[in-house]
C-alpha positions in Angstrom: -5.8 -13.7 12.5 -5.1 -9.9 12.3 -2.5 -9.0 9.6 -0.2 -6.1 9.2 0.9 -5.4 5.7 3.9 -3.3 4.8 4.1 -2.2 1.2 7.3 -0.4 0.3 7.7 1.2 -3.1 10.3 3.5 -4.8 8.9 5.9 -7.3 10.6 6.7 -10.6 12.4 10.1 -10.2 9.9 11.8 -12.4 6.8 10.2 -10.7 7.3 11.1 -7.1 4.5 13.6 -6.9 2.2 11.5 -9.0 2.7 8.6 -6.7 2.1 10.7 -3.6 -1.1 12.1 -5.2 -2.3 8.7 -6.1 -1.6 7.4 -2.6 -3.3 10.3 -0.9 -6.4 9.9 -3.1 -6.5 6.1 -2.5 -6.0 5.9 1.3 -9.7 6.7 2.1 -10.8 3.9 -0.3 -8.4 1.5 1.4 -9.6 2.4 4.8 -13.2 1.9 3.7 -12.6 -1.5 2.2 -14.1 -4.4 4.2 -11.6 -5.9 6.6 -9.3 -2.9 6.7 -8.6 -1.7 10.2 -6.2 1.1 9.3 -4.0 2.5 6.6 -1.2 5.1 6.8 1.4 6.2 4.2 4.9 7.3 5.2 7.5 9.0 3.1 11.2 8.8 3.7 12.9 11.7 5.6 16.1 11.0 3.7 15.1 10.6 0.0 12.0 11.6 -2.0 11.3 8.2 -3.6 10.7 5.6 -0.9 7.1 5.4 0.3 5.8 2.9 2.8 2.1 2.0 3.2 1.2 0.4 6.5 -2.2 -1.3 6.5 -3.9 -3.4 9.1 -6.4 -6.1 8.2 -8.8 -8.4 10.0 -7.0 -11.2 8.2 -4.8 -12.0 5.2 -7.8 -13.0 3.2 -9.3 -9.5 3.5 -6.0 -8.1 2.2 -6.1 -10.5 -0.7 -9.6 -9.5 -1.6 -8.5 -5.8 -1.5 -5.5 -6.5 -3.7 -7.8 -8.3 -6.2 -10.1 -5.3 -6.2 -7.2 -2.9 -6.8 -6.0 -5.1 -9.7 -9.5 -5.3 -11.3 -10.1 -1.5 -11.1 -6.7 -0.7 -12.7 -5.1 1.0 -9.7 -2.4 -1.6 -9.3 -1.3 -1.2 -13.0 -1.3 2.5 -12.5 0.9 2.2 -9.4 3.3 -0.2 -11.1 3.8 2.2 -14.0 5.1 4.8 -11.5 7.6 2.5 -9.8 11.4 2.1 -10.1 11.4 -1.6 -9.5 9.1 -4.1 -8.0 7.3 -3.3 -4.7 8.1 -5.1 -1.5 5.1 -6.6 0.3 5.5 -8.1 3.7 2.9 -9.7 6.0 3.1 -9.8 9.8 1.1 -11.3 12.6 1.2 -10.0 16.1 4.1 -11.5 18.0 2.7 -10.9 21.5 -0.6 -12.7 21.1 
């Protein structure tokens, strides 16, 4: 079942640009990962820290494999070191299917 994943993070005040740079560099790799059907990052218009990554996957298993890959290659640890609190990850299935 196709899965939409919303990842919302808030950067530490001194890590906003680093997080944006890491995200910009990582998006092409996310899009190229098997099962990814799209990935777009959004930044808040009202505050510099919030960032939302919207990704679409063939299924939740594809996302889980992607997350394991990001964990293994150290990207997830790097991301977590830049955050002011835990990330929010939410999973959605199409409601009109």
